[in-house]
C-alpha positions as CSV (number, residue, x, y, z in Angstrom):
1,M,-51.0,16.1,53.2
2,K,-51.5,18.1,50.0
3,K,-47.8,18.8,49.8
4,I,-46.9,15.2,50.3
5,K,-49.3,14.2,47.4
6,D,-47.8,16.9,45.2
7,A,-44.3,15.7,46.0
8,A,-45.3,12.1,45.2
9,R,-46.9,13.1,41.9
10,G,-43.8,15.1,41.0
11,L,-41.6,12.1,41.9
12,R,-43.7,9.8,39.7
13,H,-43.4,12.2,36.7
14,E,-39.7,12.5,37.3
15,M,-39.3,8.6,37.3
16,A,-41.4,8.3,34.1
17,R,-39.3,11.0,32.4
18,D,-36.1,9.2,33.5
19,K,-37.4,5.9,32.1
20,T,-38.3,7.5,28.8
21,T,-34.9,9.1,28.5
22,A,-33.1,5.9,29.4
23,K,-35.1,4.0,26.8
24,Y,-34.3,6.6,24.2
25,E,-30.6,6.5,25.1
26,K,-30.5,2.7,24.7
27,D,-31.6,2.9,21.1
28,S,-28.8,1.0,19.3
29,E,-27.3,1.9,16.0
30,K,-28.9,-1.3,14.6
31,D,-32.4,0.1,15.3
32,F,-31.4,3.5,13.9
33,L,-30.1,2.0,10.7
34,L,-32.9,-0.5,10.1
35,D,-35.9,1.8,10.8
36,S,-35.3,4.2,8.0
37,S,-38.7,5.8,8.1
38,Y,-38.4,6.6,11.8
39,S,-35.0,8.1,11.1
40,L,-36.5,10.3,8.4
41,N,-39.3,11.5,10.6
42,R,-36.8,12.4,13.4
43,Q,-34.7,14.4,11.0
44,N,-37.6,16.0,9.1
45,L,-36.4,14.3,5.8
46,Q,-39.8,12.9,4.7
47,N,-39.7,15.0,1.6
48,L,-36.5,13.5,0.3
49,Q,-36.9,12.1,-3.2
50,S,-34.4,10.6,-5.5
51,P,-33.4,12.7,-8.4
52,K,-35.0,11.9,-11.8
53,N,-33.9,8.5,-12.9
54,P,-34.4,7.4,-16.5
55,K,-37.4,5.0,-16.7
56,N,-35.6,2.9,-19.3
57,P,-31.9,3.5,-18.9
58,K,-29.8,2.1,-21.7
59,K,-27.9,-0.9,-20.5
60,R,-24.4,-1.0,-21.9
61,K,-22.8,-4.3,-21.9
62,K,-19.2,-4.3,-20.9
63,F,-17.5,-7.5,-21.9
64,G,-14.6,-8.6,-19.7
65,A,-14.9,-5.6,-17.4
66,A,-16.7,-4.7,-14.2
67,L,-19.5,-2.2,-14.2
68,V,-17.8,-0.3,-11.4
69,S,-14.1,0.0,-10.9
70,S,-12.4,-0.9,-7.6
71,R,-11.3,2.7,-7.2
72,E,-14.8,4.1,-7.6
73,F,-16.3,1.4,-5.3
74,A,-13.7,2.1,-2.6
75,L,-14.6,5.8,-2.7
76,F,-18.3,4.9,-2.4
77,C,-17.6,2.7,0.7
78,R,-15.4,5.4,2.2
79,Q,-18.1,8.2,1.8
80,F,-20.8,5.9,3.0
81,A,-18.8,5.0,6.1
82,V,-18.1,8.7,6.9
83,M,-21.8,9.6,6.7
84,T,-22.9,6.6,8.6
85,K,-20.4,7.3,11.4
86,A,-21.9,10.8,11.6
87,S,-25.3,9.3,12.3
88,V,-26.8,10.4,8.9
89,P,-29.9,8.3,8.1
90,I,-29.4,5.6,5.5
91,P,-31.8,7.1,2.9
92,A,-30.2,10.5,3.2
93,C,-26.8,8.8,2.8
94,L,-28.0,7.1,-0.4
95,V,-29.4,10.3,-1.9
96,T,-26.1,12.1,-1.2
97,L,-24.0,9.3,-2.6
98,G,-26.3,9.2,-5.7
99,E,-25.6,12.9,-6.3
100,Q,-21.8,12.4,-6.3
101,P,-20.0,12.2,-9.6
102,C,-19.9,8.5,-10.4
103,S,-20.7,6.0,-13.2
104,K,-24.2,5.7,-14.5
105,A,-24.4,2.0,-13.4
106,L,-23.5,2.9,-9.8
107,K,-25.8,6.0,-9.7
108,N,-28.8,4.0,-11.0
109,A,-28.2,1.2,-8.6
110,I,-27.9,3.6,-5.6
111,Y,-31.3,5.2,-6.4
112,K,-32.9,1.7,-6.8
113,V,-31.5,0.7,-3.4
114,Y,-32.8,4.0,-1.9
115,S,-36.3,3.2,-3.2
116,D,-36.2,-0.3,-1.8
117,V,-35.0,0.9,1.6
118,L,-37.9,3.4,1.8
119,K,-40.3,0.5,1.1
120,G,-38.9,-1.3,4.2
121,V,-36.5,-3.7,2.5
122,D,-33.4,-4.6,4.5
123,L,-30.3,-2.7,3.4
124,A,-28.2,-5.8,2.6
125,D,-31.1,-7.3,0.6
126,A,-31.5,-4.1,-1.3
127,F,-27.9,-4.2,-2.3
128,S,-28.0,-7.9,-3.2
129,R,-30.6,-7.1,-5.9
130,H,-27.8,-5.5,-7.9
131,P,-25.0,-8.2,-8.0
132,K,-23.3,-6.6,-11.0
133,V,-22.7,-3.4,-9.1
134,F,-22.5,-4.5,-5.4
135,P,-20.4,-7.6,-5.0
136,T,-21.4,-10.5,-2.7
137,Y,-18.5,-9.7,-0.4
138,F,-19.8,-6.2,0.1
139,V,-23.4,-7.4,0.7
140,G,-22.2,-9.9,3.3
141,M,-20.2,-7.2,5.2
142,V,-23.2,-4.9,5.2
143,R,-25.5,-7.6,6.5
144,A,-23.1,-8.4,9.3
145,G,-22.5,-4.7,10.1
146,V,-26.3,-3.9,10.3
147,A,-26.9,-7.0,12.5
148,G,-24.1,-6.1,14.8
149,G,-24.7,-2.3,14.9
150,V,-21.2,-1.6,13.5
151,L,-22.1,-0.6,9.9
152,A,-19.7,2.4,9.9
153,E,-16.7,0.3,10.9
154,V,-17.6,-2.4,8.4
155,L,-17.9,0.1,5.6
156,S,-14.5,1.5,6.5
157,D,-13.0,-2.0,6.3
158,A,-14.7,-2.6,3.0
159,A,-13.2,0.7,1.7
160,L,-9.8,-0.4,2.9
161,Y,-10.2,-3.8,1.2
162,Y,-11.2,-2.3,-2.2
163,E,-8.4,0.3,-2.0
164,H,-5.8,-2.5,-1.5
165,D,-7.5,-4.6,-4.2
166,Q,-7.1,-1.7,-6.7
167,K,-3.4,-1.4,-5.7
168,H,-2.8,-5.1,-6.4
169,R,-4.6,-5.0,-9.7
170,K,-2.2,-2.2,-10.7
171,K,0.8,-4.3,-9.8
172,L,-0.5,-7.3,-11.7
173,A,-1.3,-5.0,-14.7
174,L,2.2,-3.7,-14.6
175,A,3.6,-7.2,-14.6
176,V,1.5,-8.1,-17.6
177,T,1.4,-4.9,-19.7
178,Y,5.1,-4.3,-19.6
179,P,6.0,-7.6,-21.4
180,I,3.0,-7.1,-23.8
181,F,4.4,-3.6,-24.6
182,L,7.8,-5.0,-25.4
183,L,6.3,-7.8,-27.5
184,C,4.3,-5.2,-29.4
185,F,7.4,-3.2,-29.9
186,M,9.2,-6.2,-31.3
187,A,6.3,-6.9,-33.6
188,A,6.3,-3.3,-34.9
189,L,10.0,-3.4,-35.4
190,F,9.8,-6.7,-37.2
191,S,7.0,-5.4,-39.5
192,I,9.1,-2.3,-40.4
193,M,12.0,-4.5,-41.2
194,V,9.9,-6.9,-43.3
195,V,7.8,-4.3,-45.2
196,F,10.3,-1.4,-45.7
197,V,13.9,-2.3,-44.9
198,V,14.5,-5.7,-46.4
199,P,12.7,-5.1,-49.8
200,V,15.0,-2.0,-50.3
201,F,18.2,-4.1,-49.8
202,E,16.7,-6.9,-51.9
203,E,16.2,-4.5,-54.8
204,S,19.6,-3.0,-54.3
205,F,21.3,-6.4,-54.5
206,S,19.5,-7.2,-57.7
207,Q,20.6,-3.9,-59.3
208,M,24.2,-4.6,-58.1
209,G,24.1,-8.0,-59.8
210,I,24.5,-10.0,-56.6
211,T,22.9,-13.3,-57.7
212,D,24.4,-15.7,-55.1
213,P,24.2,-14.1,-51.7
214,P,25.0,-16.0,-48.5
215,F,22.5,-18.6,-47.2
216,V,21.5,-16.4,-44.2
217,T,20.7,-13.5,-46.5
218,L,18.6,-15.8,-48.8
219,L,16.8,-17.2,-45.7
220,I,15.9,-13.8,-44.4
221,F,14.8,-12.6,-47.8
222,E,12.6,-15.7,-48.3
223,I,11.0,-15.4,-44.9
224,C,10.2,-11.7,-45.4
225,R,8.8,-12.4,-48.9
226,L,6.5,-15.2,-47.5
227,I,5.3,-12.9,-44.7
228,R,4.5,-10.1,-47.1
229,Q,2.6,-12.4,-49.5
230,N,0.5,-14.0,-46.7
231,A,0.1,-10.9,-44.4
232,L,-3.7,-11.0,-44.5
233,I,-3.8,-14.7,-43.6
234,I,-1.4,-14.2,-40.7
235,I,-3.5,-11.3,-39.4
236,A,-6.7,-13.4,-39.7
237,V,-5.1,-16.3,-37.8
238,L,-3.9,-14.0,-35.0
239,A,-7.4,-12.5,-34.8
240,A,-8.9,-16.0,-34.7
241,L,-6.6,-17.0,-31.9
242,I,-7.5,-14.0,-29.8
243,L,-11.2,-14.6,-30.4
244,I,-10.8,-18.3,-29.4
245,F,-8.9,-17.3,-26.2
246,Y,-11.6,-14.8,-25.4
247,I,-14.4,-17.4,-25.8
248,L,-12.5,-19.9,-23.7
249,W,-11.8,-17.3,-21.0
250,H,-15.6,-16.8,-20.6
251,T,-16.3,-20.6,-20.7
252,P,-16.4,-21.9,-17.0
253,K,-14.7,-25.2,-17.7
254,A,-12.0,-23.8,-20.0
255,R,-11.5,-20.9,-17.6
256,Y,-10.8,-23.4,-14.8
257,Y,-8.0,-25.0,-16.7
258,I,-6.5,-21.7,-17.9
259,D,-6.4,-20.5,-14.2
260,M,-4.9,-23.8,-13.2
261,I,-2.1,-23.5,-15.8
262,S,-1.5,-19.9,-14.9
263,I,-0.9,-20.7,-11.3
264,K,1.7,-23.3,-12.2
265,L,3.7,-21.1,-14.6
266,P,7.2,-20.1,-13.5
267,F,7.5,-16.6,-12.0
268,V,4.0,-15.5,-12.9
269,G,2.4,-18.4,-11.1
270,N,4.3,-17.6,-7.9
271,I,3.0,-14.0,-8.1
272,L,-0.6,-15.1,-8.7
273,Q,-0.4,-17.5,-5.7
274,S,0.7,-14.7,-3.4
275,V,-2.1,-12.4,-4.8
276,I,-4.7,-15.2,-4.2
277,A,-3.4,-15.7,-0.6
278,L,-3.5,-12.0,0.1
279,R,-7.1,-11.6,-1.2
280,F,-8.2,-14.6,0.8
281,A,-6.5,-13.4,4.0
282,R,-7.7,-9.9,3.9
283,G,-11.3,-10.8,2.8
284,M,-11.6,-13.6,5.3
285,G,-10.1,-11.5,8.1
286,I,-12.5,-8.5,7.5
287,L,-15.5,-10.8,7.3
288,L,-14.7,-12.6,10.5
289,K,-13.9,-9.3,12.2
290,S,-17.4,-8.1,11.1
291,G,-19.1,-11.0,12.8
292,N,-19.7,-13.4,9.9
293,E,-19.7,-17.1,10.5
294,I,-16.7,-19.0,9.2
295,L,-18.6,-21.2,6.7
296,D,-20.5,-18.2,5.4
297,A,-17.3,-16.3,5.1
298,F,-15.7,-19.1,3.0
299,D,-18.7,-19.0,0.6
300,I,-18.3,-15.2,0.2
301,V,-14.5,-15.0,0.0
302,A,-14.0,-17.8,-2.5
303,P,-15.0,-15.8,-5.6
304,L,-12.7,-12.9,-4.4
305,T,-9.6,-14.8,-5.6
306,C,-10.7,-14.2,-9.3
307,N,-9.3,-17.6,-10.1
308,K,-11.7,-20.5,-10.8
309,Y,-9.0,-23.1,-9.8
310,A,-8.4,-21.4,-6.4
311,E,-12.1,-20.9,-5.9
312,K,-12.7,-24.6,-6.2
313,K,-9.9,-25.4,-3.8
314,I,-11.3,-23.0,-1.2
315,R,-14.8,-24.4,-1.5
316,R,-13.4,-27.9,-1.0
317,A,-11.7,-26.6,2.1
318,S,-15.0,-25.3,3.3
319,R,-16.6,-28.7,2.9
320,E,-13.7,-30.2,5.0
321,L,-14.3,-27.6,7.6
322,E,-18.0,-28.4,7.7
323,S,-17.2,-32.1,8.2
324,G,-15.1,-31.3,11.3
325,E,-11.6,-30.5,10.1
326,S,-9.8,-27.5,11.5
327,M,-9.4,-24.4,9.4
328,Y,-5.6,-24.9,9.5
329,T,-5.8,-28.5,8.2
330,A,-8.5,-27.7,5.5
331,L,-6.4,-24.9,4.0
332,K,-3.1,-26.8,4.3
333,N,-4.6,-29.6,2.2
334,T,-5.3,-27.2,-0.7
335,K,-1.6,-26.8,-1.2
336,L,-2.5,-23.4,-2.5
337,F,-1.4,-21.0,0.2
338,P,2.1,-20.0,1.4
339,K,3.5,-21.5,4.6
340,V,3.5,-18.1,6.4
341,L,-0.3,-17.9,6.0
342,I,-0.9,-21.4,7.2
343,Q,1.4,-20.9,10.2
344,M,-0.3,-17.6,11.2
345,L,-3.7,-19.4,10.8
346,S,-2.6,-22.1,13.2
347,V,-1.6,-19.5,15.7
348,G,-4.9,-17.7,15.3
349,E,-6.9,-20.9,15.8
350,K,-5.0,-21.7,19.0
351,S,-5.4,-18.1,20.4
352,G,-9.0,-17.7,19.2
353,N,-8.0,-14.6,17.1
354,I,-8.2,-15.9,13.5
355,D,-9.2,-12.5,12.1
356,V,-6.3,-10.8,13.8
357,S,-3.8,-13.4,12.5
358,L,-5.1,-13.2,8.9
359,L,-5.1,-9.3,8.9
360,T,-1.5,-9.3,10.3
361,V,-0.1,-11.6,7.6
362,C,-1.6,-9.3,4.9
363,D,1.3,-6.8,5.4
364,F,3.9,-9.5,4.8
365,L,2.1,-10.8,1.7
366,D,1.7,-7.2,0.4
367,S,5.4,-6.5,0.5
368,E,6.2,-10.0,-0.9
369,I,4.0,-9.3,-3.9
370,E,5.7,-6.0,-4.6
371,N,9.2,-7.7,-4.3
372,K,8.1,-10.5,-6.6
373,V,6.8,-8.2,-9.3
374,E,9.9,-6.0,-9.2
375,R,12.1,-9.2,-9.4
376,F,10.1,-10.6,-12.3
377,L,10.3,-7.3,-14.3
378,S,14.0,-7.0,-13.6
379,L,14.6,-10.5,-15.0
380,L,12.2,-10.2,-17.9
381,Q,13.5,-6.8,-19.2
382,P,17.0,-8.0,-20.2
383,V,15.7,-11.2,-21.7
384,L,13.4,-9.3,-24.0
385,F,16.1,-6.8,-24.9
386,V,18.4,-9.7,-25.8
387,I,15.8,-11.2,-28.1
388,I,15.2,-7.8,-29.8
389,G,18.9,-7.2,-30.1
390,S,19.5,-10.6,-31.6
391,F,16.8,-10.2,-34.2
392,V,18.1,-6.8,-35.3
393,A,21.7,-8.1,-35.3
394,L,20.6,-11.1,-37.5
395,V,19.0,-8.9,-40.0
396,F,21.9,-6.5,-40.0
397,V,24.4,-9.3,-40.6
398,A,22.2,-11.0,-43.3
399,V,21.9,-7.7,-45.2
400,Y,25.5,-6.5,-45.0
401,M,27.3,-9.8,-45.5
402,P,26.9,-9.5,-49.4
403,I,28.1,-5.9,-49.3
404,V,31.1,-6.9,-47.3
405,G,31.8,-9.7,-49.7
406,I,31.7,-7.3,-52.7
407,M,34.0,-4.8,-51.0
408,G,36.4,-7.7,-50.2
409,S,36.5,-8.8,-53.9
410,M,37.3,-5.3,-55.2
């Protein structure tokens, strides 16, 4: 009888141990990520403290620029994803990320998020307290990732998004800076001709006794003389125009009309529409893949277009979607997106895989943007060179016509 009781007691201990083990193994990633203090105790990291952070850090205002670049933020997401995938506790991840070489704005924000997480604040809410560093799109993805227990995958998708965003910004910068560079070159060449070249010939003609030069020569000399006499006024007017444009750019209502006009410009507007479509498709696809609701995803992805006109169109589509319209119909009514995106969206709605369809069309839009930028630059370059060549040729003819006339009369 004693042996039977001992066996029964041993069986009960074994069953209790099995239940405890099973309960421990069923701990999800969601619980692991949310309960940071528990994670710290398990890993003996209670003594972790954030490095010394300035009590009153000097806030530097950056006008017209983000506090953290897309490249730096993509690297932050990638490193965060790697550590999370390796089951490193969130507070330890934040401390490690804060110790990496990065901008002061990102470093200070990371340490503040770390402090909030240790106090029991939800990770997404802690990030949302720093909107100038952590975008709304990133916060929404983190919230969905923590809720679904797939934070590592969501952070990897976020890193991919910001890496692609950086690449497209470079393409747009190339499409804009190259014409600006050529225009600056034209302005420098024009200034040299007006300030140094034309006055020399004008003085030479007066010494040679040429009192009746051709009309073209007189016109060029008179224009150059007026520019030299009113140089300060011209510079002041140009500076005022740049300042006015800057103010309008940072005024919401004026920015809306500037963005609307930019989309309708020839060549450039076509590129901007493709970029807007790509940002929307990739952002919406990743958000839906992460488990966000469609209406919430619309609110998050609208500002990603970086175009007030497109943002208003997308929010209007969101209202139509809320009133019962299909996503295909709502976006088609905006007349903003290319047909290929609308068609893929229709296929996605019918198959129930909207996120897959949107992420699939991104590859096509990516190559299309690259082709459009190359085509635009290939067309713009000869046009600007013709303008530069025509200006130089006009000055050359105007200056040398009197000399040729003198040589013909000798």
